[in-house]
C-alpha positions as CSV (number, residue, x, y, z in Angstrom):
1,M,48.9,-3.5,4.8
2,G,48.6,-0.7,2.5
3,A,46.8,2.7,3.0
4,F,43.8,1.4,1.0
5,E,43.4,-1.7,3.0
6,N,43.8,0.2,6.2
7,F,41.1,2.5,4.9
8,V,38.8,-0.2,4.1
9,D,39.4,-1.8,7.4
10,I,38.4,1.4,9.3
11,I,35.2,2.1,7.3
12,R,34.1,-1.5,7.4
13,K,33.9,-1.1,11.2
14,T,31.6,1.9,11.1
15,E,27.9,1.4,12.1
16,A,26.7,3.0,8.7
17,M,28.8,0.5,6.7
18,Q,27.7,-2.4,8.7
19,E,24.0,-1.4,7.9
20,I,25.0,-1.1,4.2
21,L,26.5,-4.6,4.3
22,K,23.5,-6.0,6.0
23,N,21.2,-4.5,3.6
24,L,23.0,-6.1,0.7
25,V,22.3,-9.5,2.2
26,D,18.7,-8.7,3.5
27,E,17.3,-7.0,0.4
28,P,17.7,-10.2,-1.9
29,A,15.9,-12.2,0.7
30,K,13.0,-9.8,1.0
31,L,12.8,-9.6,-2.8
32,L,12.8,-13.3,-3.2
33,T,10.0,-13.6,-0.6
34,S,8.0,-10.9,-2.3
35,I,8.3,-12.5,-5.7
36,C,7.6,-16.1,-4.4
37,E,4.5,-15.0,-2.5
38,E,2.9,-13.2,-5.4
39,Y,3.8,-16.1,-7.7
40,E,2.3,-18.7,-5.3
41,N,-1.0,-16.4,-5.4
42,T,-1.1,-15.9,-9.1
43,D,0.9,-18.6,-10.6
44,K,2.3,-15.8,-13.1
45,P,5.6,-14.1,-13.4
46,V,5.6,-11.1,-11.2
47,P,5.7,-7.7,-13.1
48,D,8.6,-5.4,-12.1
49,H,6.1,-2.6,-11.1
50,H,4.7,-4.9,-8.4
51,L,8.1,-4.8,-6.6
52,L,9.5,-2.4,-4.1
53,L,13.0,-1.7,-5.9
54,I,14.5,1.3,-4.3
55,G,17.7,2.7,-5.5
56,Q,21.0,0.9,-6.1
57,T,20.3,-1.7,-3.4
58,G,16.9,-2.7,-5.0
59,E,18.3,-3.1,-8.5
60,T,21.3,-4.9,-7.2
61,A,18.9,-7.4,-5.3
62,V,17.2,-8.3,-8.7
63,K,20.7,-8.9,-10.3
64,V,21.8,-11.1,-7.4
65,L,18.6,-13.2,-7.5
66,V,18.9,-13.6,-11.3
67,S,22.7,-14.4,-11.0
68,A,22.0,-16.7,-8.4
69,N,19.5,-18.6,-10.6
70,M,16.8,-17.9,-7.8
71,V,14.5,-16.1,-10.4
72,T,14.3,-15.7,-14.0
73,K,13.9,-12.4,-15.9
74,E,11.4,-12.3,-18.6
75,T,10.0,-9.6,-21.0
76,G,6.8,-8.3,-19.3
77,E,3.4,-8.4,-21.0
78,F,2.2,-5.2,-19.4
79,S,5.6,-4.3,-17.9
80,L,9.2,-3.9,-18.9
81,Y,10.2,-7.1,-17.2
82,S,8.5,-9.7,-15.0
83,Y,10.3,-12.3,-12.6
84,K,9.5,-15.8,-12.0
85,P,11.0,-17.9,-9.2
86,T,12.9,-21.0,-10.3
87,E,12.7,-24.2,-8.4
88,L,15.9,-23.2,-6.4
89,G,14.4,-20.0,-5.6
90,L,11.1,-21.6,-4.4
91,T,13.1,-24.1,-2.3
92,Y,15.0,-21.3,-0.4
93,Y,11.8,-19.1,0.0
94,K,10.2,-22.2,1.7
95,K,13.2,-22.8,3.8
96,L,13.5,-19.1,4.8
97,R,9.7,-19.0,5.5
98,A,9.9,-22.1,7.7
99,E,12.8,-20.7,9.8
100,Q,10.9,-17.4,10.3
101,T,7.8,-19.2,11.5
102,R,9.7,-21.6,13.7
103,P,9.3,-21.0,17.4
104,E,12.5,-19.7,19.2
105,K,14.0,-22.2,21.5
106,Q,13.2,-21.1,25.2
107,P,16.1,-20.8,27.5
108,E,16.0,-23.3,30.3
109,V,15.2,-22.1,33.8
110,V,17.7,-23.1,36.3
């Protein structure tokens, strides 16, 4: 293993890097939920100014959802862009929501 690979191995194990990697996965899920909830309430694409997109992670989350065909990016009427969930995005939104509302399995008392 080379110096760069060793370096990457060390920094990936740090708490700060673990938090960054976790956010890179969590943010698209939060954003999909936000877009789908507003879309369900309005039946209209969600303007970009309605979304909480903070820094690089927020912008990356949008790109991830568009690339994964979870949302479509459209030119906005009163915003620069608007986002509309695809059928795939709505399907995953419903699955994620169902998992969040499912009661946790209680441990058996021995």
